[in-house]
VOBA-1610 file (N, C-alpha, C; in pm, whole numbers, padded with zeros to 5 digits, always signed):
BEGIN
Met+00085-00119+00000Met+00000+00000+00000Met+00089+00125+00000Pro+00062+00222-00089Pro+00146+00342-00094Pro+00127+00430+00028Ser+00226+00515+00052Ser+00217+00612+00161Ser+00111+00717+00128Leu+00057+00777+00234Leu-00038+00887+00219Leu+00039+01017+00245Arg+00066+01089+00139Arg+00137+01217+00154Arg+00041+01320+00213Thr+00082+01379+00324Thr-00007+01464+00404Thr+00055+01602+00420Ala-00022+01705+00389Ala+00022+01844+00401Ala-00040+01908+00523Leu+00041+01977+00601Leu-00003+02044+00723Leu+00004+02195+00701Leu-00111+02262+00706Leu-00115+02407+00687Leu-00109+02476+00823Gln+00005+02537+00852Gln+00019+02614+00976Gln-00012+02760+00945Ser-00127+02805+00990Ser-00173+02941+00959Ser-00289+02977+01050Ser-00302+03105+01078Ser-00420+03153+01151Ser-00519+03222+01058Gly-00482+03230+00930Gly-00573+03297+00838Gly-00602+03438+00885Arg-00729+03479+00868Arg-00772+03611+00913Arg-00898+03594+00997Pro-00889+03609+01129Pro-01004+03587+01217Pro-01124+03670+01176Gly-01239+03603+01167Gly-01364+03670+01134Gly-01391+03686+00986Ala-01295+03648+00901Ala-01308+03670+00756Ala-01312+03535+00685Val-01430+03477+00676Val-01444+03343+00620Val-01398+03339+00475Ala-01436+03437+00394Ala-01398+03438+00253Ala-01247+03440+00236Glu-01178+03518+00318Glu-01032+03525+00308Glu-00968+03394+00353Asn-01026+03332+00453Asn-00971+03204+00498Asn-00992+03095+00394Leu-01104+03098+00325Leu-01127+03003+00216Leu-01027+03026+00103Lys-00997+03150+00074Lys-00897+03180-00029Lys-00760+03127+00013Ala-00723+03146+00139Ala-00594+03096+00188Ala-00589+02944+00180Leu-00701+02879+00212Leu-00707+02734+00206Leu-00696+02685+00061Asp-00760+02756-00030Asp-00752+02722-00172Asp-00608+02731-00222Glu-00539+02836-00183Glu-00400+02853-00225Glu-00311+02744-00166Ala-00336+02709-00039Ala-00258+02602+00024Ala-00286+02468-00043Ala-00412+02445-00079Ala-00448+02321-00147Ala-00377+02309-00281Ala-00364+02420-00352Ala-00293+02419-00480Ala-00147+02380-00459Arg-00083+02438-00357Arg+00057+02404-00330Arg+00071+02260-00285Ala-00023+02214-00202Ala-00018+02075-00156Ala-00035+01979-00273Ala-00128+02009-00362Ala-00150+01924-00478Ala-00027+01922-00568Asp+00039+02036-00585Asp+00161+02041-00665Asp+00269+01952-00606Ala+00266+01935-00472Ala+00363+01849-00403Ala+00314+01704-00396Arg+00204+01674-00465Arg+00146+01540-00475Arg+00088+01491-00341Ala+00046+01583-00256Ala-00022+01544-00132Ala-00163+01496-00165Arg-00212+01402-00085Arg-00347+01351-00100Arg-00440+01401+00010Leu-00381+01467+00110Leu-00457+01516+00224Leu-00397+01647+00272Leu-00484+01746+00297Leu-00444+01875+00353Leu-00517+01894+00485Val-00442+01926+00590Val-00500+01945+00723Val-00480+02091+00766Ala-00589+02158+00800Ala-00586+02297+00847Ala-00612+02301+00997Pro-00580+02412+01063Pro-00590+02420+01210Pro-00733+02426+01264Glu-00740+02425+01395Glu-00865+02440+01470Glu-00934+02571+01433Leu-01066+02564+01408Leu-01148+02680+01376Leu-01089+02765+01263Phe-01026+02699+01165Phe-00961+02776+01058Phe-01062+02852+00974Leu-01180+02796+00955Leu-01278+02861+00868Leu-01311+03002+00915Thr-01322+03022+01046Thr-01367+03151+01100Thr-01260+03228+01176Gly-01154+03159+01219Gly-01063+03216+01317Gly-01099+03168+01456Tyr-01002+03168+01546Tyr-01024+03119+01682Tyr-01072+03232+01773Ala-00998+03342+01778Ala-01029+03451+01871Ala-01135+03543+01811Ile-01257+03490+01799Ile-01365+03569+01737Ile-01470+03612+01839Gly-01449+03578+01967Gly-01533+03628+02075Gly-01681+03606+02052Asp-01760+03712+02070Asp-01904+03699+02061Asp-01955+03688+01917Ala-01864+03678+01820Ala-01905+03651+01681Ala-01925+03502+01657Val-01898+03420+01756Val-01915+03275+01738Val-02055+03239+01689Pro-02163+03286+01755Pro-02296+03248+01707Pro-02325+03293+01564Glu-02275+03410+01528Glu-02299+03463+01394Glu-02228+03381+01287Leu-02106+03335+01318Leu-02024+03266+01218Leu-02044+03115+01218Ala-02108+03061+01321Ala-02131+02918+01326Ala-02226+02876+01214Glu-02206+02755+01162Glu-02291+02704+01054Glu-02307+02554+01066Pro-02410+02497+01004Pro-02427+02351+01009Pro-02313+02278+00940Ala-02302+02149+00967Ala-02196+02068+00906Ala-02207+02065+00755Asp-02328+02083+00702Asp-02347+02085+00557Asp-02372+02227+00507Gly-02318+02326+00577Gly-02341+02465+00545Gly-02256+02516+00430Pro-02257+02648+00407Pro-02184+02706+00293Pro-02034+02687+00300Gly-01977+02686+00420Gly-01834+02662+00432Gly-01797+02524+00383Ala-01875+02425+00421Ala-01850+02288+00376Ala-01860+02278+00225Ala-01960+02346+00167Ala-01976+02343+00022Ala-01856+02406-00048Ala-01808+02518+00006Ala-01693+02586-00054Ala-01567+02500-00044Ile-01549+02434+00068Ile-01430+02350+00085Ile-01440+02224+00000Ala-01561+02174-00020Ala-01578+02061-00112Ala-01534+02100-00252Glu-01564+02221-00294Glu-01520+02268-00426Glu-01367+02275-00432Ile-01305+02321-00324Ile-01159+02327-00319Ile-01100+02186-00329Ala-01157+02092-00255Ala-01107+01955-00256Ala-01116+01894-00396Val-01229+01913-00461Val-01247+01858-00596Val-01153+01927-00695Arg-01142+02058-00686Arg-01060+02133-00781Arg-00914+02088-00776His-00865+02057-00657His-00723+02023-00643His-00699+01874-00625Gly-00805+01795-00616Gly-00791+01650-00613Gly-00728+01596-00486Leu-00766+01652-00371Leu-00714+01601-00244Leu-00819+01620-00134Ala-00809+01539-00029Ala-00898+01551+00085Ala-00856+01669+00172Val-00953+01729+00242Val-00926+01846+00326Val-00992+01827+00462Leu-00915+01850+00567Leu-00966+01851+00705Leu-00955+01994+00756Tyr-01066+02049+00807Tyr-01065+02188+00853Tyr-01147+02200+00981Gly-01116+02302+01061Gly-01191+02329+01183Gly-01289+02443+01163Tyr-01404+02435+01233Tyr-01508+02537+01218Tyr-01603+02530+01337Pro-01678+02638+01365Pro-01782+02631+01468Pro-01910+02574+01407Glu-01955+02461+01457Glu-02071+02392+01401Glu-02197+02426+01478Arg-02299+02473+01408Arg-02429+02499+01471Arg-02520+02380+01451Asp-02580+02335+01560Asp-02681+02229+01556Asp-02796+02275+01644Gly-02896+02337+01583Gly-03003+02397+01661Gly-02951+02513+01744Glu-02975+02509+01874Glu-02927+02615+01963Glu-02785+02589+02014Arg-02734+02471+01986Arg-02600+02436+02036Arg-02494+02467+01931Ile-02375+02504+01979Ile-02260+02529+01892Ile-02145+02442+01940Phe-02080+02374+01848Phe-01969+02285+01879Phe-01841+02336+01812Asn-01730+02312+01879Asn-01598+02333+01817Asn-01571+02205+01738Ala-01580+02212+01605Ala-01583+02091+01524Ala-01473+02090+01419Ser-01448+01972+01365Ser-01363+01957+01248Ser-01431+01862+01152Gln-01409+01884+01023Gln-01475+01803+00922Gln-01375+01761+00815Leu-01385+01635+00774Leu-01300+01580+00668Leu-01384+01565+00543Ile-01337+01628+00435Ile-01404+01622+00306Ile-01311+01555+00206Gly-01364+01456+00133Gly-01284+01379+00041Gly-01252+01453-00088Ala-01162+01395-00166Ala-01121+01456-00292Ala-01235+01463-00393Asp-01341+01385-00370Asp-01459+01390-00456Asp-01564+01486-00405Gly-01533+01557-00296Gly-01626+01654-00238Gly-01722+01597-00136Ala-01715+01465-00110Ala-01805+01403-00013Ala-01761+01434+00129Arg-01858+01456+00218Arg-01829+01475+00359Arg-01805+01338+00422Leu-01681+01313+00470Leu-01642+01181+00518Leu-01658+01164+00668Ala-01635+01269+00745Ala-01643+01258+00891Ala-01654+01396+00952Asn-01728+01406+01062Asn-01741+01531+01136Asn-01724+01500+01284Tyr-01636+01574+01350Tyr-01604+01549+01491Tyr-01627+01674+01573Arg-01682+01657+01694Arg-01705+01767+01787Arg-01612+01753+01906Lys-01536+01857+01934Lys-01436+01855+02041Lys-01500+01816+02173Thr-01441+01717+02239Thr-01501+01663+02362Thr-01447+01730+02489His-01326+01783+02484His-01265+01846+02601His-01238+01994+02567Leu-01317+02081+02624Leu-01307+02224+02595Leu-01204+02290+02687Phe-01118+02373+02627Phe-01010+02435+02703Phe-01041+02582+02732Gly-01032+02620+02858Gly-01036+02760+02897Gly-01173+02824+02892Cys-01179+02947+02942Cys-01307+03018+02956Cys-01372+03047+02822Phe-01293+03083+02721Phe-01351+03117+02591Phe-01429+03000+02533Glu-01366+02883+02527Glu-01434+02768+02468Glu-01553+02723+02554Gln-01535+02725+02685Gln-01643+02679+02772Gln-01762+02774+02771Glu-01740+02900+02738Glu-01850+02996+02729Glu-01934+02975+02603Trp-01868+02944+02491Trp-01937+02948+02363Trp-01973+02811+02306Phe-01905+02705+02349Phe-01923+02576+02285Phe-01983+02471+02379Thr-02053+02378+02320Thr-02103+02259+02390Thr-02004+02146+02365Pro-01963+02071+02468Pro-01868+01961+02443Pro-01935+01848+02366Gly-01859+01788+02274Gly-01907+01671+02203Gly-01909+01549+02293Glu-01977+01445+02249Glu-01993+01325+02331Glu-01939+01199+02265Gln-01885+01209+02144Gln-01834+01091+02073Gln-01683+01099+02064Thr-01615+01006+02131Thr-01469+01010+02138Thr-01404+00971+02007Val-01452+00865+01946Val-01388+00811+01827Val-01474+00836+01704Val-01423+00919+01614Val-01483+00943+01484Val-01377+00910+01380Gln-01412+00829+01281Gln-01313+00780+01184Gln-01368+00786+01042Ala-01276+00777+00948Ala-01309+00763+00807Ala-01191+00692+00740Asp-01216+00632+00625Asp-01110+00566+00549Asp-01070+00653+00430Leu-00939+00668+00411Leu-00886+00749+00302Leu-00766+00678+00242Asp-00776+00639+00117Asp-00667+00570+00046Asp-00615+00450+00125Gly-00707+00378+00189Gly-00669+00259+00264Gly-00617+00286+00404Ile-00612+00412+00445Ile-00566+00451+00578Ile-00688+00484+00664Arg-00691+00430+00787Arg-00800+00464+00879Arg-00766+00596+00950Ile-00844+00698+00919Ile-00823+00832+00973Ile-00909+00850+01098Gly-00851+00909+01203Gly-00926+00945+01323Gly-00915+01095+01347Leu-01013+01151+01417Leu-01018+01295+01441Leu-01023+01326+01590Leu-00938+01419+01634Leu-00949+01486+01764Leu-00923+01633+01740Ile-00938+01716+01842Ile-00909+01858+01830Ile-00829+01904+01951Cys-00711+01957+01928Cys-00628+02028+02024Cys-00621+01962+02163Tyr-00689+02020+02261Tyr-00682+01974+02401Tyr-00716+01826+02415Asp-00799+01774+02324Asp-00837+01633+02330Asp-00716+01541+02332Val-00611+01574+02255Val-00497+01484+02242Val-00412+01481+02368Glu-00433+01577+02457Glu-00358+01580+02582Glu-00412+01482+02685Phe-00523+01416+02653Phe-00579+01311+02738Phe-00543+01176+02675Pro-00454+01100+02737Pro-00409+00974+02674Pro-00524+00877+02648Glu-00630+00886+02728Glu-00744+00797+02708Glu-00805+00814+02569Asn-00811+00938+02521Asn-00867+00965+02389Asn-00787+00896+02279Val-00656+00911+02287Val-00571+00855+02182Val-00571+00702+02189Arg-00570+00648+02311Arg-00574+00503+02325Arg-00706+00446+02271Ala-00816+00518+02291Ala-00944+00474+02235Ala-00935+00465+02083His-00866+00559+02022His-00847+00554+01877His-00758+00436+01838Ala-00655+00411+01915Ala-00567+00297+01885Ala-00646+00167+01888Leu-00730+00150+01989Leu-00808+00028+02002Leu-00914+00016+01892Ala-00953+00130+01833Ala-01050+00129+01724Ala-00983+00118+01587Gly-00849+00111+01586Gly-00779+00087+01461Gly-00736+00211+01385Thr-00736+00328+01449Thr-00691+00449+01381Thr-00544+00437+01342Asp-00513+00468+01217Asp-00375+00467+01167Asp-00313+00607+01170Leu-00392+00706+01135Leu-00347+00845+01130Leu-00448+00930+01205Leu-00403+00994+01312Leu-00489+01079+01393Leu-00465+01224+01354Leu-00570+01291+01307Leu-00561+01430+01267Leu-00606+01518+01383Val-00521+01614+01422Val-00549+01698+01539Val-00531+01844+01501Pro-00633+01907+01440Pro-00626+02052+01422Pro-00625+02119+01559Thr-00542+02222+01574Thr-00520+02274+01708Thr-00503+02425+01709Ala-00516+02482+01829Ala-00489+02624+01854Ala-00404+02629+01981Gln-00282+02574+01970Gln-00193+02563+02085Gln-00124+02696+02111Met-00135+02745+02233Met-00088+02879+02264Met+00028+02876+02366His+00101+02986+02369His+00206+03008+02469His+00140+03008+02607Pro+00198+02941+02710Pro+00332+02881+02715Pro+00328+02727+02708Phe+00239+02671+02630Phe+00221+02526+02631Phe+00285+02457+02511Gln+00391+02515+02457Gln+00454+02457+02338Gln+00512+02318+02361Phe+00532+02279+02488Phe+00584+02146+02516Phe+00489+02038+02466Val+00361+02072+02450Val+00267+01972+02396Val+00307+01934+02255Ala+00331+02035+02171Ala+00374+02009+02034Ala+00511+01944+02030Glu+00600+01987+02118Glu+00737+01938+02115Glu+00752+01798+02172Ser+00678+01766+02279Ser+00701+01642+02352Ser+00580+01550+02362Val+00465+01605+02398Val+00348+01521+02423Val+00302+01450+02297Val+00293+01522+02186Val+00240+01462+02063Val+00324+01344+02014Pro+00459+01356+02006Pro+00536+01238+01967Pro+00519+01120+02062Val+00505+01146+02191Val+00483+01038+02287Val+00348+00971+02263Arg+00245+01050+02236Arg+00114+00992+02207Arg+00123+00899+02085Ala+00194+00942+01983Ala+00208+00859+01863Ala+00278+00727+01896Phe+00380+00734+01980Phe+00455+00613+02017Phe+00374+00520+02106Glu+00314+00574+02210Glu+00249+00488+02308Glu+00122+00422+02254Ser+00061+00483+02152Ser-00059+00424+02093Ser-00037+00375+01951Gln+00087+00381+01902Gln+00125+00320+01774Gln+00038+00367+01658Met+00056+00494+01626Met-00013+00554+01511Met+00065+00677+01468Tyr+00030+00729+01352Tyr+00079+00860+01311Tyr-00015+00966+01369Val+00042+01080+01409Val-00037+01191+01461Val+00003+01319+01386Ala-00094+01380+01319Ala-00072+01509+01252Ala-00133+01618+01340Tyr-00047+01700+01395Tyr-00085+01805+01490Tyr-00063+01939+01420Val-00172+02011+01390Val-00163+02124+01298Val-00212+02251+01368Asn-00121+02343+01389Asn-00145+02456+01479Asn-00167+02588+01406Arg-00225+02681+01477Arg-00230+02821+01438Arg-00096+02885+01475Thr-00075+03010+01435Thr+00053+03073+01462Thr+00037+03224+01479Gly+00118+03280+01571Gly+00121+03424+01588Gly+00012+03476+01681Pro+00011+03609+01705Pro-00087+03670+01795Pro-00226+03673+01733Glu-00326+03651+01817Glu-00465+03657+01774Glu-00549+03690+01896Gly-00600+03812+01902Gly-00673+03855+02020Gly-00586+03846+02143Glu-00636+03779+02246Glu-00561+03766+02370Glu-00463+03650+02368Phe-00459+03575+02257Phe-00378+03455+02250Phe-00253+03475+02164Glu-00151+03395+02191Glu-00032+03389+02107Glu-00006+03243+02073Phe-00032+03205+01950Phe-00018+03066+01909Phe+00126+03037+01869Val+00172+02916+01903Val+00315+02887+01898Val+00360+02811+01774Gly+00269+02776+01683Gly+00313+02702+01564Gly+00360+02562+01601Leu+00475+02522+01547Leu+00540+02394+01577Leu+00454+02273+01535Ser+00372+02291+01431Ser+00295+02179+01379Ser+00387+02064+01342Cys+00336+01941+01353Cys+00422+01827+01324Cys+00342+01706+01281Leu+00411+01616+01212Leu+00362+01482+01185Leu+00456+01387+01256Ala+00405+01319+01360Ala+00485+01226+01439Ala+00451+01084+01400Gly+00554+00996+01397Gly+00534+00857+01359Gly+00517+00767+01479Pro+00481+00640+01455Pro+00459+00546+01565Pro+00586+00509+01641Asp+00702+00549+01590Asp+00828+00530+01662Asp+00860+00651+01749Gly+00770+00750+01753Gly+00793+00870+01833Gly+00882+00972+01765Val+00919+00946+01640Val+01005+01037+01565Val+00919+01130+01481Val+00950+01259+01487Val+00877+01359+01409Val+00926+01354+01265Arg+00831+01332+01172Arg+00868+01323+01031Arg+00884+01459+00966Thr+00803+01555+01008Thr+00815+01691+00957Thr+00768+01786+01067Arg+00832+01903+01072Arg+00801+01999+01179Arg+00806+02140+01122Ala+00702+02218+01148Ala+00700+02358+01109Ala+00771+02442+01216Gly+00805+02564+01180Gly+00863+02658+01275Gly+00754+02736+01348Arg+00776+02866+01364Arg+00680+02949+01439Arg+00592+03035+01349Gly+00621+03040+01218Gly+00545+03127+01130Gly+00452+03052+01037Glu+00392+03124+00942Glu+00305+03064+00841Glu+00388+02966+00758Glu+00333+02845+00740Glu+00414+02744+00670Glu+00325+02628+00626Leu+00363+02566+00515Leu+00301+02442+00470Leu+00410+02336+00469Val+00394+02232+00552Val+00493+02125+00558Val+00426+01994+00518Ile+00507+01903+00466Ile+00453+01780+00409Ile+00530+01660+00463Gly+00456+01555+00497Gly+00517+01432+00546Gly+00444+01311+00491Glu+00506+01194+00508Glu+00450+01070+00456Glu+00396+00983+00570Val+00277+00929+00550Val+00221+00828+00640Val+00238+00694+00570Asp+00329+00612+00622Asp+00370+00488+00557Asp+00302+00369+00625Pro+00204+00306+00562Pro+00133+00196+00627Pro+00221+00073+00651Glu+00321+00050+00567Glu+00410-00064+00589Glu+00496-00043+00713Phe+00547+00079+00730Phe+00625+00109+00851Phe+00537+00099+00974Leu+00413+00147+00963Leu+00320+00140+01076Leu+00295-00005+01117Ala+00273-00092+01021Ala+00248-00234+01051Ala+00369-00296+01119Ala+00490-00264+01070Ala+00612-00319+01129Ala+00632-00267+01270Ser+00602-00139+01292Ser+00617-00080+01424Ser+00520-00144+01523Arg+00397-00166+01479Arg+00298-00228+01568Arg+00338-00372+01602Ala+00397-00442+01507Ala+00440-00579+01533Ala+00554-00584+01633Ala+00638-00480+01633Ala+00757-00479+01720Ala+00728-00419+01857Asn+00624-00336+01869Asn+00597-00267+01994Asn+00486-00341+02070Pro+00509-00380+02195Pro+00411-00464+02267Pro+00306-00388+02348Tyr+00305-00256+02345Tyr+00214-00181+02433Tyr+00070-00229+02425Leu+00015-00233+02305Leu-00127-00266+02293Leu-00153-00412+02327Ala-00061-00501+02290Ala-00079-00643+02320Ala-00063-00672+02469Asp+00020-00595+02537Asp+00049-00621+02678Asp-00045-00548+02775Arg-00143-00480+02725Arg-00239-00413+02813Arg-00311-00515+02901Arg-00351-00470+03022Arg-00431-00553+03114Arg-00556-00473+03153Pro-00656-00468+03065Pro-00773-00384+03087Pro-00843-00410+03219Gly-00835-00534+03271Gly-00902-00565+03396Gly-00850-00483+03514Leu-00731-00427+03501Leu-00673-00348+03609Leu-00712-00200+03600Tyr-00776-00160+03492Tyr-00793-00017+03466Tyr-00931+00035+03500Gly-01013-00045+03565Gly-01151-00003+03593Gly-01159+00127+03671Ser-01065+00151+03762Ser-01071+00271+03844Ser-01048+00398+03763Leu-00994+00386+03641Leu-00969+00505+03559Leu-01100+00569+03513Ala-01206+00492+03511Ala-01336+00546+03468Ala-01423+00583+03587
//
């Protein structure tokens, strides 16, 4: 099975300007396609911006809303799948969500962030209730989490037990928590034997300062590609043959003793 070439878009776009963010995503998709990527991953809440305050209700839209339609056009035009973050409206509730759209424009998976970080998110968003959301892409089992979710090992282990090969984590990681990108993410990839694409915003935005450092970490805990602190598109390979060999050599999942872990719940 061939590798899945994956492009990570590290950018904050322009908060509050959906049309401009779609244009930036279109341009990134063109560059990713030129590099023969089959998947482009954008950061948390990329469609609208993260630090949008009380504009959240105004900018939120359904999973099948105009933003999804525009991104489906981008995916089809450039022939690659796109994962993006957005505020999802479902009736009176709003979720911090991410959606995966295939190269044919089909909506493949939609995930709602289960662990909300800080006062801003807890004020405006409802936490999701489904830990494991997956889709298949080019023979690779894709799983979705968002930012703070990956800092809970239980979430990532649940994906490992469900067969996730590549975990996509659009994020808005801010100062002074850069150690998550530098250390926690590669450890999560190793301990649960999967690839993890952690894709961050960058630079100042409202009261926040995002630290960049997006990365694709492999199941051996080695980072395959790493962005710096600025706007950047980086590309890495998700190799299913290496993943299978790593899982065969690493005993973590086989040596688990679930009967001892009841107190964790």
